[in-house]
Residue, then its C-alpha position, 0 to 999 in steps of 0.5 A: m597251385s603255388r606252394t604255401p609258404g612256411d616259416l623262414p629258417p632262422g636268420g636276420r637279426g638275432g636268428t629270428t624265425y619269422a611268422r608266415p602269413v595266415s589264411p583267414a576264412a574268406p570274407d563276405s566280400e573283398r571290401s577292406s573293413t577300414d576303407a569303405d570309399r573304394l574307387v570303381f573302375d571299368p574292366i580292361r577289355a583285351g581281345g574279348t578278355l576281361v580283366e577286373i580292376v578292384d580297389l581293396g582300399r586299406i587291407s592287411y597283408d594276410d587278408a590281401l594274400a587270401v584274396q589273391r589266392r582265391r582270384r588265382d584259383a578262379v583264373v585256373e578254374q575258368r582258364t578256357s573262358g578267360g575269366g577271373m583275372a584281376i588287378l587288385l589296387l590297395e594299401h597295406d595296413p598295418a605296415v608289413v615287411t615281407v621276406t622271401r626264401r632267398p638264402a640271404a633275404a632274412s639277413h636283410v631285416l635289420a630291425s629286431p622283432e621288438m623294434l618292428a613291433a614298436r614301429g607297428v610293422q608286421l613281419r611276414e614270409t612271402d612266396r614271391g620272388g625277390d628279397v625283402t621289402w616294406h609295404g604300408p599306408g601311402q604306398v599303392v600296391a598293384y597285385a596282377i592276377l593274370d593268365l600270362p600265356r593268354f597275353g603272350l607273357r612270360v615271367g621276364s616280359h611280365m616284369r617289364l610290363l609292370e615296370q612300364v605301367v609304373i613309368d606310364a603312371i608317374d609320367r602323368h605327373g611330370l616325373g620320369g622313371r627309368r629301368d636299371p639293367g641290374a636291378t628290377g623296379v623303377w628308378i628316379g635319377e641316374g647312376p649310383t644316386a638313383a633312387k627306387i620309387a617302385a619295387m616288383g616281385v611276382r610268383v607264377g604258378r600254372g601260368v597265373s601271376m600273383h603279387g606285382l608292384a609297389l609304388n611309393v606315393d606318400c609313405d613313411l620312408s624311414h621304415f625302409g631303414l628297418i631293412v635293406p630294401c630288395g637286398l640292395a645295400g646303399r641304394p636309396v628309396t624315394s616317393l612321389a611326395k619326396e620328388l614332387g612336394a606339394a604337386a604330388p598326386s594323392v593315393a586315389e590319383v595314383k590308383r587311377g593312373l595305374a589302372a589307366a596304364f594297365a588298361r593301355r598296356l594289356g590292351e596292346l597285347a595280343v590275346d591267345p584264347d588257348g592260353g597255357a600253363p607253365g610251371d611255378v616260378g618266383r621272380s623279382 
C-alpha cells in the first residue's frame, strides 16, 4: 500500500503548512455530483486483460484521490485475475494546487493562502512524484490505475507511455507535441520558448500505478502564475485553446482522444499474466 501523505513541512510563501487530502467515505458510485453527463467508453482489451475507462466528470481532488485508492486496492486484491484496472478521466473542480514532498516543492507555491483562496484554488499535498502543479476546469486529467508488470512496464517506461498518449491525442487535432529530454511532459515548440501543454506525475506501489497526466484544453492559464509549474522557472505553459483558437477541441473530444490513445498503446504491449510487485515509487 502507498503511504498516506501527511502535512507538508513549513515552506513556500510565509512558511505555510499545507493541508493534506482528506479521505471521504466512499460514495455510492464514482459519479461526480456536478456532472451527470459522463461519457461511456468500451473497456481496453489487451491480451485477455480488461482496463476500464471511466469518465468521472468534474470532481474534487479529494474525492478523486479516494476513487484512485479504492481502484488501486482492487487491482492488488485481484492481481491473479488482472481485474480492477482503470483509466479515470476527469476535470478537477474546484481548482487545486498540488505539492509533493520534494524538498524545494513548497517554495514553488508563489501565492499566499489568502491569494489562493481569493482565486478559488485549493492547496493539497500529493503522494505522486514531481513538484508543484495546478489542476482545474478545462484541463483533462487521466489517472492510470494499472498493474505495470502485467504490461511489462516500469516507472520510466510508464512515463514515456503517458507522454505518447498525449502526443497521439493532440496529433488528432493537427498539433505536434514533443518530449523534452530534460523535463518530463509534452511540449509545443522547440528550444527555450517551448511551452508545456501536459504534465505528468505518478506513484507506483506494489507494482500498481496511480496519478498520471494532465492535459490543458481550455483552462485558466493565469492560475499557473500562482506557482512555478513543475518547479521549472521560466518555462511557459500553454493549452489547446491557446494553440488552436477556434479550432480547439472540446473537453469531451479530448477525453475521447485520450481514451483511443490509451487503447492503442496498451493494446500494443505484451501482457504478462503473472504480473509482479516492485516497491513503492514516486516519479514525474
